[in-house]
ZAMAR-73670 format. One line per field, with one value per atom (N, C-alpha, C, O, CB): x, y, z. Coordinates in steps of 0.02 Angstrom, whole numbers, m for minus. Glycine has a CB too. Layout:
east = [X,...]
north = [Y,...]
up = [Z,...]
This chain:
east = [m834,m767,m765,m815,m743,m707,m700,m638,m589,m696,m642,m585,m575,m619,m596,m516,m501,m497,m460,m434,m535,m538,m530,m536,m606,m516,m514,m530,m522,m446,m553,m566,m505,m480,m631,m482,m425,m445,m448,m361,m459,m482,m545,m551,m427,m592,m654,m652,m703,m677,m594,m585,m575,m535,m525,m612,m604,m542,m533,m667,m500,m437,m442,m463,m375,m423,m427,m356,m311,m463,m348,m284,m267,m309,m284,m206,m184,m132,m101,m154,m123,m71,m4,1,m78,48,115,138,130,165,167,194,143,160,254,80,28,m27,m32,m1,m69,m127,m191,m246,m134,m183,m240,m262,m221,m221,m328,m355,m342,m350,m431,m321,m310,m379,m416,m264,m396,m461,m454,m407,m496,m501,m502,m565,m618,m496,m561,m619,m660,m719,m596,m630,m668,m657,m605,m648,m709,m709,m654,m621,m776,m645,m598,m527,m494,m597,m503,m436,m429,m379,m419,m479,m478,m479,m443,m537,m521,m527,m462,m442,m584,m429,m366,m312,m274,m342,m308,m259,m277,m233,m256,m341,m362,m343,m320,m438,m352,m333,m258,m236,m355,m219,m146,m125,m81,m112,m156,m140,m159,m122,m177,m217,m240,m197,m194,m311,m162,m118,m57,m20,m96,m45,13,m5,38,56,m69,m90,m120,m135,m140,m130,m162,m235,m267,m155,m262,m330,m383,m436,m345,m371,m423,m425,m472,m410,m376,m373,m373,m325,m311,m427,m432,m454,m498,m481,m423,m442,m504,m512,m384,m548,m609,m622,m600,m669,m657,m673,m740,m788,m674,m743,m804,m817,m772,m799,m881,m898,m897,m924,m967,m866,m857,m919,m921,m796]
north = [m95,m79,m5,22,m125,26,98,112,75,135,167,191,265,297,181,291,362,396,374,370,450,485,561,586,471,596,669,693,656,697,755,787,827,867,831,818,855,882,844,810,947,979,946,936,978,928,898,823,792,931,793,721,687,710,707,633,596,552,513,553,560,523,476,498,571,413,364,347,339,300,343,324,253,208,332,242,176,148,184,181,82,49,71,89,m29,70,89,46,m15,84,78,44,m2,m56,3,20,m21,23,82,m70,m7,28,7,28,15,m36,m62,m12,17,m130,0,46,20,m40,57,64,45,41,90,97,m18,m31,m43,m77,m90,m17,m25,m61,m50,45,m103,m140,m102,m116,m205,m52,m13,62,84,m31,101,173,207,252,202,187,220,221,273,186,164,160,204,240,87,203,245,318,359,228,335,405,432,488,412,391,412,425,473,359,382,392,455,493,330,465,525,588,636,523,588,646,658,715,637,605,612,638,681,544,613,638,712,751,596,731,800,849,908,805,825,870,889,936,837,853,865,887,890,804,904,924,993,1022,873,1020,1086,1081,1029,1111,1134,1133,1120,1093,1198,1138,1129,1057,1039,1177,1017,948,900,863,936,900,859,788,777,891,740,670,658,689,623,613,597,522,489,638,495,424,413,450,396,361,345,270,230,365,253,182,152,180,173,94,62,22,m9,16]
up = [976,955,934,911,897,941,930,888,889,997,850,811,828,856,734,811,822,754,710,863,747,683,693,749,648,639,639,569,520,663,564,499,479,519,502,418,392,323,275,388,320,258,230,170,205,275,254,242,228,193,247,237,304,345,189,316,378,375,329,392,425,429,489,543,436,481,535,559,518,512,624,653,633,639,730,609,586,635,674,516,631,670,642,583,669,683,661,603,604,720,553,494,460,437,513,456,428,399,415,481,358,332,368,350,256,419,456,509,545,490,513,563,633,646,552,677,747,781,783,784,807,836,911,933,802,949,1022,1042,1013,1058,1093,1117,1167,1177,1147,1200,1248,1237,1213,1321,1253,1242,1282,1256,1259,1344,1388,1359,1359,1457,1336,1307,1246,1238,1289,1202,1142,1161,1132,1096,1209,1231,1260,1247,1282,1301,1331,1278,1284,1382,1228,1174,1134,1115,1128,1120,1082,1120,1090,1069,1186,1226,1223,1217,1299,1226,1223,1154,1150,1237,1101,1033,1026,997,980,1053,1048,1087,1070,1073,1137,1175,1133,1150,1241,1078,1035,965,921,1031,952,884,884,936,856,824,816,835,825,743,863,889,836,852,924,774,723,696,660,665,713,689,748,759,644,787,848,831,789,897,865,859,903,955,881,880,916,912,864,888,961,962,928,940,1035,885,849,857,853,774,869,874,804,757,907,798,733,715,662,734]
């Protein structure tokens, strides 16, 4: 299982489900990676999302 994370001012931030505090979890790397790429295309370069194995 995989999660999407990023560093924000030295603090690790985990992508959450919409309107929830639950971490968004993916069963395969490819799906998580594709979403991370889509998120990164809309964010500042210093705060990139990355896939991490849970």
